C-alpha positions as CSV (number, residue, x, y, z in Angstrom):
1,M,-19.0,0.2,-45.5
2,D,-16.0,-0.7,-43.1
3,K,-16.0,3.0,-41.5
4,E,-19.6,2.5,-40.6
5,I,-18.4,-0.8,-38.7
6,E,-15.6,1.3,-36.9
7,A,-17.9,4.2,-36.2
8,T,-20.2,1.5,-34.3
9,T,-18.0,-0.6,-32.4
10,A,-16.1,2.1,-31.1
11,F,-19.7,3.2,-28.7
12,E,-20.5,-0.4,-28.0
13,P,-20.5,-1.4,-24.2
14,G,-17.8,-3.5,-23.7
15,N,-15.8,-1.1,-26.0
16,G,-14.1,0.4,-22.7
17,E,-13.6,-2.6,-20.8
18,R,-11.4,-3.5,-23.6
19,R,-9.5,-0.3,-24.1
20,R,-8.7,-1.0,-20.2
21,E,-7.9,-4.6,-20.3
22,E,-5.2,-3.1,-23.3
23,R,-4.0,-0.4,-21.4
24,R,-3.2,-2.7,-18.3
25,K,-0.8,-5.2,-20.4
26,E,0.5,-2.5,-22.0
27,D,2.1,-1.3,-18.8
28,L,1.3,2.7,-19.6
29,G,-0.3,3.9,-16.0
30,P,-2.9,5.7,-15.2
31,P,-4.9,7.6,-18.0
32,P,-3.4,10.8,-19.6
33,G,-4.4,13.7,-16.6
34,K,-5.1,11.4,-13.8
35,P,-2.6,11.1,-11.0
36,E,-1.3,7.3,-10.2
37,R,-2.3,6.6,-6.6
38,R,-1.1,3.5,-4.7
39,L,-0.4,3.0,-1.1
40,F,3.1,2.1,-1.3
41,D,5.8,1.9,-4.6
42,R,6.3,-1.9,-4.2
43,R,9.7,-1.4,-5.2
44,A,11.0,0.8,-2.1
45,Q,10.5,-2.6,0.2
46,G,13.6,-1.3,1.6
47,T,11.6,1.6,3.2
48,T,10.4,1.5,6.6
49,T,7.1,1.7,5.8
50,G,7.9,-0.7,2.6
51,Q,8.8,-3.3,5.6
52,L,6.3,-2.6,7.7
53,L,3.6,-3.5,4.9
54,V,4.5,-6.9,4.1
55,E,5.3,-7.6,7.3
56,V,1.2,-6.9,7.7
57,G,0.8,-9.1,4.6
58,R,3.1,-11.7,6.0
59,F,0.9,-11.6,9.9
60,A,-2.5,-12.1,8.1
61,A,-1.0,-14.4,6.0
62,E,-0.2,-16.1,9.2
63,N,-3.1,-15.6,11.3
64,M,-5.5,-16.4,8.5
65,L,-3.8,-20.1,9.2
66,F,-4.3,-20.1,12.5
67,R,-7.4,-19.4,12.2
68,Q,-8.4,-22.0,10.2
69,K,-6.5,-24.6,10.7
70,G,-5.9,-24.4,14.0
71,N,-1.7,-24.7,13.5
72,K,0.3,-23.7,16.4
73,A,2.9,-23.1,14.5
74,A,1.4,-20.1,12.8
75,A,0.3,-19.1,15.6
76,R,3.6,-18.1,16.7
77,R,4.7,-17.2,13.6
78,A,1.9,-14.8,13.4
79,R,2.8,-13.2,17.0
80,K,6.4,-13.0,15.5
81,H,5.7,-10.6,12.9
82,L,3.4,-8.7,15.2
83,S,6.3,-7.5,17.4
84,L,8.0,-7.0,14.0
85,I,5.0,-4.3,13.1
86,M,5.7,-2.6,16.5
87,K,9.2,-2.3,15.7
88,L,9.0,-0.7,12.5
89,A,5.5,1.6,13.4
90,K,7.8,2.6,16.5
91,Q,11.2,3.1,14.1
92,R,8.6,4.7,11.2
93,R,6.9,7.6,13.7
94,A,10.3,8.1,14.8
95,E,11.2,8.8,11.3
96,I,8.1,11.0,10.7
97,S,9.3,12.9,13.7
98,I,12.4,14.0,12.3
99,E,11.2,14.7,8.8
100,A,8.1,17.0,10.2
101,K,10.8,18.7,12.7
102,G,13.2,18.9,9.9
103,S,11.0,20.8,7.3
104,G,10.6,23.6,9.4
105,G,7.0,23.2,11.0
106,G,5.0,26.1,10.4
107,P,2.0,27.6,12.9
108,D,-0.3,24.9,11.8
109,T,1.9,21.9,12.3
110,E,0.6,20.8,16.2
111,P,4.0,19.3,17.9
112,D,5.2,16.2,18.6
113,D,4.0,14.8,22.2
114,D,5.2,12.0,23.1
115,D,2.1,10.7,25.1
116,D,3.6,6.4,24.9
117,A,6.7,7.4,26.9
118,G,6.1,5.4,29.8
119,E,6.9,2.1,27.5
């Protein structure tokens, strides 16, 4: 009798969600055969990309404070984060350029032309 109950509960509509919840709690990663896809590795915040994304998050928080409450100090901090974002973006752009040149670059890669060299 118990086997019948187990067999019917395995096909209930909410069972898949319960399994996903258990999997998330166990931190097993993605299901077998599916690669894990993340925007960036949170453990690698020392990288330029990680720093850039952290600054974007900080900017968003300060910008929201300014927009919702009119907080002038938050506006100043938001501008500071924007300037750091510009600096980090330029740094990452240079890193990408170096990495592309170092990888040998085949005939299908574009040359890096500096269209903003006047800055």
